[in-house]
VEXKESE-393568 format. One record per residue (C-alpha): x, z, y; residue in one letter; residue number from 0. Coordinates in nm, 3 decimals. Each point is the difference from the previous one (the first is absolute). Layout:
N
+---------+---------+---------+---------+-----+
!      px !      pz !      py ! residuo ! num !
+---------+---------+---------+---------+-----+
!       X !       Z !       Y !       A ! NUM !
...
+---------+---------+---------+---------+-----+
! end
This chain:
68
+---------+---------+---------+---------+-----+
!      px !      pz !      py ! residuo ! num !
+---------+---------+---------+---------+-----+
!  12.246 !   5.307 !   7.274 !       M !   0 !
!   0.024 !  -0.353 !  -0.061 !       N !   1 !
!  -0.201 !  -0.234 !  -0.036 !       A !   2 !
!  -0.052 !  -0.271 !  -0.320 !       D !   3 !
!   0.143 !  -0.294 !   0.118 !       P !   4 !
!  -0.206 !  -0.149 !  -0.270 !       A !   5 !
!  -0.344 !   0.132 !   0.231 !       A !   6 !
!   0.192 !  -0.061 !   0.294 !       V !   7 !
!   0.032 !  -0.393 !  -0.111 !       D !   8 !
!  -0.386 !  -0.036 !  -0.122 !       L !   9 !
!  -0.117 !   0.110 !   0.311 !       H !  10 !
!   0.231 !  -0.216 !   0.180 !       A !  11 !
!  -0.149 !  -0.270 !  -0.212 !       M !  12 !
!  -0.294 !   0.057 !   0.048 !       L !  13 !
!   0.018 !  -0.013 !   0.394 !       A !  14 !
!   0.137 !  -0.320 !  -0.052 !       L !  15 !
!  -0.287 !  -0.128 !  -0.236 !       V !  16 !
!  -0.247 !   0.157 !   0.301 !       A !  17 !
!   0.182 !  -0.162 !   0.203 !       G !  18 !
!   0.007 !  -0.340 !  -0.101 !       S !  19 !
!  -0.209 !  -0.343 !   0.125 !       T !  20 !
!   0.009 !  -0.084 !  -0.387 !       I !  21 !
!  -0.320 !  -0.125 !  -0.123 !       V !  22 !
!  -0.099 !  -0.050 !  -0.368 !       L !  23 !
!  -0.248 !  -0.266 !  -0.077 !       E !  24 !
!  -0.198 !   0.030 !  -0.355 !       L !  25 !
!   0.050 !  -0.268 !  -0.202 !       P !  26 !
!  -0.395 !  -0.147 !  -0.077 !       P !  27 !
!  -0.157 !   0.078 !  -0.308 !       R !  28 !
!   0.093 !  -0.244 !  -0.331 !       P !  29 !
!  -0.349 !  -0.198 !  -0.040 !       V !  30 !
!  -0.099 !   0.107 !  -0.391 !       P !  31 !
!   0.026 !  -0.305 !  -0.209 !       I !  32 !
!  -0.391 !   0.090 !  -0.152 !       F !  33 !
!  -0.230 !   0.267 !   0.265 !       S !  34 !
!  -0.236 !   0.008 !  -0.346 !       D !  35 !
!   0.127 !   0.029 !  -0.299 !       W !  36 !
!  -0.322 !  -0.022 !  -0.173 !       E !  37 !
!  -0.110 !  -0.310 !   0.116 !       T !  38 !
!   0.384 !  -0.122 !  -0.083 !       E !  39 !
!   0.026 !   0.103 !  -0.335 !       R !  40 !
!  -0.318 !  -0.221 !  -0.067 !       R !  41 !
!   0.118 !  -0.292 !   0.189 !       S !  42 !
!   0.105 !  -0.351 !  -0.186 !       D !  43 !
!   0.367 !   0.085 !   0.206 !       D !  44 !
!   0.100 !   0.363 !  -0.147 !       V !  45 !
!   0.228 !  -0.112 !  -0.205 !       D !  46 !
!   0.204 !  -0.174 !   0.198 !       A !  47 !
!  -0.014 !   0.298 !   0.261 !       L !  48 !
!   0.094 !   0.182 !  -0.275 !       I !  49 !
!   0.314 !  -0.220 !  -0.113 !       L !  50 !
!   0.100 !  -0.034 !   0.387 !       A !  51 !
!  -0.001 !   0.403 !   0.093 !       W !  52 !
!   0.214 !   0.063 !  -0.371 !       I !  53 !
!   0.276 !  -0.299 !   0.110 !       A !  54 !
!   0.000 !   0.159 !   0.345 !       S !  55 !
!   0.201 !   0.316 !  -0.146 !       H !  56 !
!   0.176 !  -0.185 !  -0.287 !       V !  57 !
!   0.368 !   0.100 !   0.104 !       P !  58 !
!   0.179 !  -0.294 !   0.210 !       G !  59 !
!  -0.308 !  -0.159 !   0.153 !       T !  60 !
!   0.019 !   0.206 !   0.308 !       A !  61 !
!  -0.042 !  -0.382 !   0.209 !       Q !  62 !
!  -0.334 !  -0.040 !  -0.116 !       R !  63 !
!  -0.141 !   0.362 !   0.135 !       G !  64 !
!  -0.192 !   0.263 !  -0.110 !       R !  65 !
!  -0.345 !  -0.063 !   0.011 !       L !  66 !
!  -0.129 !   0.377 !   0.064 !       H !  67 !
+---------+---------+---------+---------+-----+
! end
């Protein structure tokens, strides 16, 4: 009985990847915009913080970057 061509391709691909020198570096973890919500929500800057977060999620504002 003949082997399934897809299975042969999969095994060839797995062997190719296993012998690869490609190294994947994980991206750095994002720094949270507010690390302690219980403290931040009582601060004088909470309105600015929330407005900045909302603005970062408005379509067309990708150049500002996301805050989360």
